[in-house]
N, C-alpha and C positions, 0 to 999 in steps of 0.2 A: 504494500500500500504506500502511496506517495506520502511524503512528510507533511505536505500541505493538507491533504485529506485527513491524516491523523490529527493534525492541529484542529481542523474543523470539528471532528468528532469529539475531541477533548473539550473544546470550547462549548460545544452543544451540551455536554454533560454538566459543565460548570454553570452555564446559563440556566439549565433546568433546575439545578440545586438552588440557585439564587432567585428562582421564580421570575426571571427576566423574560417576559412573554414575547416582546418584540424581537429580541436577539434569538430566542429559541425558535420562533417561527421562521425567521429569516435564515438561520443556519439549517433548519430542516428543509426549507425550500431549496437552498443551494445544494445540499447533499443529495436531494432527490434529482436535481438537474444533473449532477455529476453521475449518479447511478444510471440515469437515462442515457447519458452520453456513453457510458461504459457498455451498455447492452444494445445500443443502436448498431445497425450494420449486420453483417453476416455472422460475426462471432463476438463473443464477450471478450473484452480486453480490459486490462488495468490501465487507468490513465496516469500519465506522468505528471509531475508538478507543472510543467509547461501547459499540458492539456487542461489541468484543473484551473490554471490561471485564465485560460481562454474561456472556460465555462463561467468562471467568476466575472470576467469582464463582460461577457454577454448578458449575464443576469443583472449586473450593475447598470448596464446601458438600458435594459428594459425598465429598470426602476426610474432612471433619470427621465426617460421618455414618458413614462406613465405619470410621473410627478408633473411634468410640463403640461401634459394633456389635462390632468385634473386641475391644475392652476388656471389653464385657459378656459376650462369649463366651470369655473367658479366653485370648485370643491376643495377649499384650502385644507380641510382636515385630512382628506385622502392624499392630497399632494404632500402634506407634511409627513404622513406615514411612509409613503414611497421614498421620500428624501431621506428619512431616517434609515430605512432598509438599505438604500444605496450607500449611506455613510458606513454602515456596518460591513458591507461587502468590500468597500474601499480599503478597510483595514487589512485585508488579506491580499490586496493587489500591490504590485510594485509601484513605487512613486511615479506619478505621471510627469511626463516631460513638459517643460514650459514651451510657450510659443517660440521663444528665441532658440531653444535647444532643437526644436523641430526644424526651424529654418536652417540651422547649421547642418543638420543631417541631410536635409533635402539639397542644400547647396553642394555638399560633397558628392551626393549621388548624381546630381546633374553633371558635375565635372567628370565623375568616374564613367558615366554612360556616354559622355561626349554629346550630350543632348542640348547644349546651349545653342539657341537659335533655331532649333528644329520645331519648336512650337508644340502643339498638342499631340502630334504624331509620336512624340517620345514619352508621353504620359505613362504608358504601360511599362516601358523599359525602366523609367525612373522609379515607379511604384514598386517594381520587382526588386529593386535594390533597397529601397527604403523600408518596405513592409517588414522584413525579418528583423530589422534593427529596432523598430518601434513597437513590435507586437506586444500587446498587453500594457504598454507604457504610454500610449497616446490614442486618441480617438481617430479612427480612420478618416472621418469627414474632415477633421482639422488638417490631417496630413495631406489629403487629396487637395484641399483648398490651397495649401502652401505650395504644393507641386504645380498646380495650375498658375498660381501667381508668379512663380519663378520661371515658368515656361512661357509666360506672356499671354496667357489665355484670358 
């Protein structure tokens, strides 16, 4: 079992003993998502820490999007709950890259790909270089926006 998954199980037990209902429900939800990821596909597999981080990132993104939708729909109590769940999940994710750090990585990728001046044709080439470097550390939309900006789109 991955170390991160062990940590999630341990923290679930601790939150249950402390009667922290929000943390307990959030950790149960993410552990269920991890189990679903393990059994999806043709054969059951054990997720690595990197795979668990991918699932955590996906679940955190769902919470942020739901919080925004509830806020837009004038449901502040539900938006607050989703935001709190996202904050709990964020504790298990790697530190997120700042806008400046993303810009530096994209600039290096544009140079490495020789994509300067090619415009949007080089988007896939640059994203192929950037994506593994920022996986789990930055929102894909923010990265894509920076690539577009640097490629002059």
